[in-house]
N, C-alpha and C positions, 0 to 999 in steps of 0.2 A: 504494500500500500504506500503510495506516495503522500506527500504532505497535503495536497488538495483533497484527496479522498478522506484522510484522517480528519481534516478540518470540517468537511461536510458531515461526517458521522458525528463528530463532537457537537457541531451546531445543532443538528437534528436532536441529539440527546438533550442538550441544554434547553431547547425550545419545548420539548416534550416534558421535561422536568418542571419548567416554569408553569406550563398549563396544568400539570398535575397538582402543583402546589396551590394554584388559584382554585381549582376544583375542590380540593380538600378544605381550603379556607371557607369557601362558600357553603360547603356541606356542613361544616361545623357551626358557622355563624347563623345559617338559616335553617339547616336541616334538623339540628338538635331541638330547637324550640318547637318546630313543626311536628316532629315525631313525638315529643312529650305531650303536646296537646292532642294529637291523634290517638295516642294510647289511652288517654283519659276520657276519650269520647267527646272532646270539644274541639273539633277540627278548625284550624285557622288556615287560611290560604297562604301559600308561600309568598305571594305578592304583598300581602298585608305585613308579613314579617319583614320583608325587604323594605317596605315603606316605613315601618317603625324605625328600622335602623337608619334610614336616610333622614328621618325627622329628628333623630337623636334620642329616641325613647328606647329604654331597655326592654327588649322583647321577653326576657326571662321573667322580670317582675310582672309585666302585663299579663303574660300567659299564666303564671302562677296564680295571680289574682282571678283571672277568668275561670280557671279550673276550680278554684275554691268557691266562687260564686255559683257556678253550675252545679257543684256538688251540694250546695246549700239550697238548691232549687230556686234560685233567684233568676228571674228572666232578664237577661241583659245580653248585649253584644260586645264583641271585642272593641268595636269603635267607641262604645260608651265607656268602657274601661279605660281606653286610651285617652279619651277626652277628660275623664276624671283625673287621670295622671297629669295631663297637661295643665289643668286648672290648679292643681296643688303640688306641683313638681318639687317645691322646696321642702314640703312637709313629709314626703313619702320616702321611706328608707327601705321598707320591705313590702312584699306582696300583701301582708296582713293589714298594713296601713291603708293600702289602696282598697282592699276589700271593705274595710269600715266606711270609707268615703262613698263607695258605690252603693253599699247597703243603705246608707243615710239618704242618698239621692233617690234610691228606689222607693223608700218609704215616703219621701216628700211628694212623689208623683201621685 
């Protein structure tokens, strides 16, 4: 193998590794919260999780709160949970804090 062939093989390997790392990162950042919601019977669209990330909202907290609300038989949507998070972003540390806010908003309706 001459230098040109070695370079082409190395470049193909480097490009493949780059795309594999991007795929793994997307799978971890988007796939894990989606899979957790799916396993709990509260499916959330992958597009919604990507949108949460782009808006700077933590999908893990939002999905944990959404799961807890669905298990408590409170009728809500993931959009309502995210809106409650946005309204009180500075006061929310855990999913339980967010559950309390959404429950209070549901009682007020």
